[in-house]
N, C-alpha and C positions, 0 to 999 in steps of 0.2 A: 230905750227898747230897740232902736235901730229900724232900718227899713224892712218891710215885709218881703220875704223871699219865697217864691213859689216855683215849683217844677210843674210843667204841663207836658204830659206824656201821651203819645199816640200819633196816628197818621195813617198813611197808606193810600188814601184817596182824598179828593177835595172835600168829601162829606165828613171827614174827621179833621182835616187841616183847617178849613175856614172857621168852624166853630172854635177850635183851639186858639186861633189868632184873635177871634172876636173876644173871647174871654180874657186873653192877654191884654188887649187894648182897654177893655172895661176895667180890669184891675188897676191899670196905670191911671185911668181917669178918676176912679173912686179913691185910690190910695196913691197919690203922686210919690214917686221915689221907689215904688215896688220894683224889686229885682226879679227878673224872669229868666228861666232856663227851660228851653224846650228839649225833649228827648224823643227821637224818632227812630225809624229803621233805615239803616244804610241802603243807598240805592233806590229809595222810594221818593216820591215827589215832594214830601215835606222838606227834604234836604235842600231843595231849590226854593220852594214857595215861602217857607218860614223866614229865611234871611232876607227875602225880598220885602218883607214887612218890618224889617229892622230888628229882628230878634235873633239871639244866639241859639244854635241847636247842636246837639251831640247825637251821633247815630250809633245805634246798637246793631250788631251783626245778628239779625234775627229774621225769621220768616214764619209764615203760618203753615198749617198742615195742607199738603197738596193732595186734593181728593182725586184729581184726574190722572196723576202719575205718581202712584204710591211709592215707587222706588226712589223718587227724589227726596223722600223724607228721612233717608238714612242718617243724614247729618243733623237732623232736627233736634234730637236730645242734647247733643253737644252744644248746639247754638243756644238752646234754652238755658243751659247751665252757664255758658259764658256770658249771656246777656244778664242773667241774675247777678253774677259777680260784678259785672260792669256797672249795673244799676246801683249796687251797694257802694261802689267806689264813687260814683257821681253824687250820691246822696251824702256820703261822708265828707266829700270835698265842698259841696255847695251849701250844705246845712239848711235845707228848706224848712220853712214854718208850716207848709202844707204842700200836698201833691194832688194834682188834678189829672184824672184819666179820661180821655175823650174817645177811647176805643182805637183799634188798630194794633198791630203787632207789638209795638213798644209799650203799650199801656200796661199790660199785665205784669211783666217783670219789675217795672219801676214801682207801681203801686204795691205789689206784693212785698218787695224789698222794704219800702217805706213803712208798711204796716208791721213788718217784722221788727222794726226798731222804734215803733210807737209814734211815728209822725202822722198827724191828722191827714186823712185822705178824703177826696170827693170824687165820685163817679158821675160823669155826665153821660147818661144813657140816652142815646138819640132815638132809638127805635121802639116800636110798640111791642116787640118781642125780644126780650133780653137774651144776649149770648151767654154761653157757658162761663167764659172768663169773668164777665161782670157779675154773674150770679155768685161765683166763688168769692170775688173781691167784696161784694156787697155785705157779706157777713161781718167784716171788720171795718167797713167804711164808716166815716162819721156822718156823711150825707150823700144822698143819691138824688141828683136832679134829673127829672124826667119830662118828657114832652107829651105823654099820653096818660089817660086815666087807667085805673085798674092794674097798675104796675105792682101792686102788692101780691100779685101772682108769682112774682119773681124775687121780690126784695122785702125786707122787714118794713112794715107800714110806717113805723115811727121814724124812719130815716128818709122817707120820700118827701121831696118838694117838687111840686108841679111848676116848672119854670118855662117850659117851651124850649125850643132849640135855638142857639145863638145864630144870628145871621149877620153878614157883613154890613157895616154902616152904610155903604153905598146903596144897599138894598133897603134897609129899614128907613133911611132918610130919602128914599127915592121920590123925586118930584119932576121927573122928566115927562114931557108930553109924548103922545103917540107920534106926533109929527117930528119931534126932535129925535126920537129913537129911529124912525124910518129914514130920516135924512142922514143920520150918522152912518147907517149901513148903505147909503146910496140907493134907497128904495123909494117907490112911489108912495107919497103920503096918503093917497086916497084909496089904496088897494088893501084888502085883507092880507094879513101877514101871519104865516105859520112858523113857529119857532120849534126846531127839533134839537133836543139836548139829551144825549145818552150818558150824561155824567162826565167827569173830568177825563176819564180814560176811553170814552166812547162806548157804544153798545152795538154789537154786531147785528142782532135781530132787528133793531130799529133802523140801522143804516141800510141793511139789505132790503127791508120793506119799503123804505123811501126810494131806494134805487129802482126797485121794480115798479113802484106805483107813481113815479115822478111825472110821467107824461099825463097820466089820468088826473093827478092833482092840479097840474098846471092848466088843464081844461076848465077848472073851477075859477079861473081868473084870480088865483091866489099867488102871492110871492112868498119865498121861503128863506129863512135863515137856518142853516144846517151846521150844527157842531158835530163833527164826526169822531173826534179823538184821532190821535196820530196814525194808528194802524190802517184806517180806512180813508184817510185824507186824500191821497193821490188818486185812488180809485174814484172817489166822489167828484174830484175836480174834472176828471175825464168825462164822467157821466153827465155833468151839467154844462159842458162847454158849448152846447148848442141851445142853451136856455136863455141866452142874452143876459140881461141884468136882473132877471126875476128870481134867481137863486144865488144866494151868497153862501159859500162854503168856508168853514174854518175848522182847524184841528182843535182849537181851544178858544173860548171867548172869555177874556178877562173882564171886560166891561159889561157885566150882566145887567146892570141897571138900564143901559141903552137897549139891550136885547129884550128885556121884559117890557120896557116901554113901547118898543116897536111891535111886539106880538099882540095879535088878537086872539090867538089860540096856541096851546103848547102841547107837544108830545115829549114825554120825559120818562126816565127811570124813576123809581120811587124810593130813592135814598132819603134819609131823614133831612139832610140839608136842602135838597131840591123841594121837598114838601114844605118846609118852613118858609123858603123863599117864595114859593108859588102861592102860599096863603097870603103873604104880604102883597105880592104883585096882583093877586086876585084875577088871574087870567084863566079861562076855561081850559081844562087839562085832561089829556088821555094818558094814563100811566101804563107803561109796559114794564112791570117789575122784573128785576134780574132774579131768575129762579134759583140760582146757586149761591145766593147770599146766605150767610149762616142762619140756620133755622128758618130759611125763606122769609126773613124779616121784611123784605121789601113788599111782598104781597100783603103781609099783615099791615104795614104802614099804609099802603094804598087803600085797602079795604076800610080802614078807619075813616077815610075821606069819602069813599064811595057810599058807605052807610049813611053819611050825612048829606047825600046828594051834592057833593062838592067836586066830584071827579068821575071819570069813566075808567075802566080797566080792561086791558087786552092782555091775555096770557102771552108770555114770550113765545111759546110754541105755536101760537095761533097768529102771530103778528103778520107774517107774510101773506096769509090768506085773508085776514080781517082788517088790518090797521087802515089801509087806504080807504076802504068803504066806510069805516066808522069816522075817520077824519072828515070825509065828504058829508056824511050825515050831520055831524055836529056843526060844520061850517054853515050849513043851510038851516040850522035851527036856532034862531036868535033867542027864543024863549028859554031854552035849556041853557044856552050860554049865559044869559043874564042871571038865572037861578044859581048856576054853579059859581059865578063870580061873587054873588051876594053871600053864599054859604062859605066860600073860601075866606072872604074878608072877615067873617064872624069868627073864624078859627085862628086868625093871625095874632101872634104875640111879638111885639116889636122890641121889647127890652129884656129878652131872655139873657143876653150877655151880662147885663148889670145885675139881674136877679142872682145868677150863678156866682158872679164875682163877689157880690155881697155875702153870699154863704161861705165862700172861700175865706174871706176876711174874718168872718165870725168863727169858723172852726180853727183858724190859725191863732185866735185870741187877740186880734188887732182891731176889733170893732169898738 
């Protein structure tokens, strides 16, 4: 029968890339000898991050619809057409037994091309509100792995499998102590620590809110780990230069197991990956959803936790006015912190990667 061969398509942000990589590693654990090929978008971060994990990746010349500068979409139809032809070529050459789509620009043309020639496809829908592309692909997909209930609003119920979202093994197997985490960042092991993460690319509203409220937060005798993303990094470094060792600024934190271990409380965007990781880390969290995500899915993601008393939510447009005050309030409310932590832990799924990999093996006919 030969080795299982799988294409994993998608990317654009860490929220798509890290689940893709987790599924890839799980496939190789469950089915040793599995041959994997990743397909992403040229010039996006997957072209750097995926090879770092030891996987081969091919880039498509594709981009999404630009809502803020419509004139930039002139070349979009041609790019879509070219990416579809390229996807067909990749499939013809690699001959996959199954194709997995994790979302992002490259996901649609590759799954669409695969479905056109009868290759089994699996959609990994990370969000609580499905995007248009996945809804179209879902009609012909063999399986749709989801992280939230009631997704039959978007997909055929008989294809749905509730698996949760895949999380990096460094997070699912996390056994770092708070002291180890704080020591790794050079922080005081006895002080409360606030972790600020705006996603792999940063978050302007969160960064600007922390910049404005930094002095007020430091009066609470708290120390801060602040991931800014590259665009805000230099500005943040200048802002904290008089804060001594109490604020650590990074453009990107790769060792998130240490960051979660160090944190007593978190401020975060509400991407699917961040939510899956925070449920496992079980640290009290304030979400500031990115309002321009497709179908405003980050707000929908966050509300799914807010409704279970597992998180707080601050609207992006209200962040400058409200975020600092809400952080201070939660820092001083141990009862709410404890309740949120318990409710987050109850929502955690640690083996989503293997659940999804198992389904890929099944639809490919290798089980």
